C-alpha positions as CSV (number, residue, x, y, z in Angstrom):
1,M,-69.3,84.1,-73.8
2,S,-71.8,82.4,-71.5
3,L,-74.8,84.1,-69.9
4,P,-73.6,86.8,-67.4
5,R,-74.1,86.0,-63.7
6,P,-74.9,87.9,-61.8
7,C,-76.2,91.2,-62.8
8,E,-72.8,92.7,-62.3
9,D,-71.4,90.6,-65.1
10,F,-74.0,92.1,-67.2
11,Q,-72.9,95.5,-66.6
12,K,-69.3,94.4,-67.3
13,S,-70.4,93.0,-70.6
14,L,-71.4,96.5,-71.8
15,R,-67.6,97.0,-72.5
16,L,-68.0,94.6,-75.5
17,E,-68.8,95.8,-78.9
18,H,-71.8,93.6,-79.4
19,P,-73.7,91.3,-77.3
20,P,-72.6,87.6,-77.8
21,D,-74.5,85.8,-80.5
22,M,-75.4,82.9,-78.1
23,W,-77.4,85.3,-75.9
24,P,-81.1,85.1,-76.0
25,E,-82.7,88.0,-78.0
26,G,-84.3,89.4,-74.7
27,L,-80.8,89.9,-73.2
28,K,-79.5,91.2,-76.5
29,A,-82.3,93.9,-76.5
30,L,-81.4,94.8,-73.0
31,W,-77.7,95.0,-73.6
32,W,-78.4,97.5,-76.4
33,K,-80.4,99.6,-74.1
34,G,-77.4,99.4,-71.5
35,R,-75.3,100.7,-74.3
36,G,-77.6,103.4,-74.9
37,N,-78.9,102.6,-78.3
38,W,-82.8,102.6,-77.7
39,Y,-83.5,101.9,-81.3
40,A,-81.6,98.4,-81.6
41,S,-82.9,97.5,-78.3
42,R,-86.5,98.3,-79.6
43,D,-86.0,96.6,-82.8
44,I,-85.2,93.3,-81.1
45,A,-87.9,93.6,-78.5
46,Q,-90.5,94.1,-81.2
47,E,-89.5,90.8,-82.6
48,I,-89.9,88.8,-79.3
49,N,-93.5,87.7,-79.4
50,S,-94.0,87.2,-75.6
51,D,-94.6,88.8,-72.5
52,L,-91.0,89.6,-72.1
53,G,-90.9,91.3,-75.5
54,N,-93.9,93.3,-74.5
55,W,-92.3,94.2,-71.1
56,I,-89.1,95.3,-72.8
57,H,-91.0,97.3,-75.2
58,A,-92.8,99.0,-72.3
59,Y,-89.9,99.8,-70.5
60,L,-88.2,101.5,-73.7
61,H,-91.4,103.7,-74.0
62,R,-91.3,104.6,-70.4
63,K,-87.6,105.5,-70.7
64,E,-88.3,107.8,-73.7
65,G,-91.0,109.4,-71.5
66,D,-94.0,108.1,-73.5
67,D,-96.1,106.8,-70.5
68,W,-99.3,106.3,-72.8
69,N,-97.5,103.9,-75.0
70,A,-95.6,102.3,-72.2
71,G,-98.9,101.6,-70.3
72,Y,-100.2,99.9,-73.3
73,W,-97.2,97.6,-73.6
74,Y,-97.1,96.9,-69.8
75,Q,-100.6,95.8,-70.2
76,R,-99.7,93.4,-73.1
77,A,-97.1,92.2,-70.8
78,G,-99.5,91.3,-68.1
79,R,-97.9,93.8,-65.8
80,A,-98.9,97.0,-63.9
81,F,-97.3,100.4,-65.0
82,P,-94.5,100.3,-62.2
83,K,-94.1,102.8,-59.6
84,K,-90.2,102.1,-59.3
85,S,-87.5,104.0,-60.8
86,L,-86.5,103.3,-64.4
87,E,-83.2,101.8,-63.1
88,E,-85.0,99.5,-60.7
89,D,-87.4,98.3,-63.7
90,F,-84.3,97.8,-65.9
91,Q,-82.6,95.9,-63.3
92,D,-85.6,93.7,-62.7
93,L,-85.8,92.9,-66.3
94,V,-82.1,91.9,-66.5
95,L,-82.4,89.6,-63.5
96,F,-85.7,88.2,-65.0
97,V,-84.0,87.1,-68.2
98,L,-80.8,85.9,-66.4
99,D,-83.0,83.6,-64.1
100,Q,-84.7,81.9,-67.2
């Protein structure tokens, strides 16, 4: 399966049992979050040693309600703590990965 375009295709891919192996790790992490598996998403994000991995990690801590920890990871990602909704932040993450 190729990379999903546009974001709606990403949502449709959540019907699969696993993310496609050929997808980049960032997209896999977001896929697991989309499936409701916070731990699998975090485990992948922690292994992505880049601003993207830090951004995903930040989002996940924000999602769990740990704003202090999220703030730390947003700072490491070079991003301000978002004032937008969690849903908007998640969509921005997916679009960012798809545009790379």
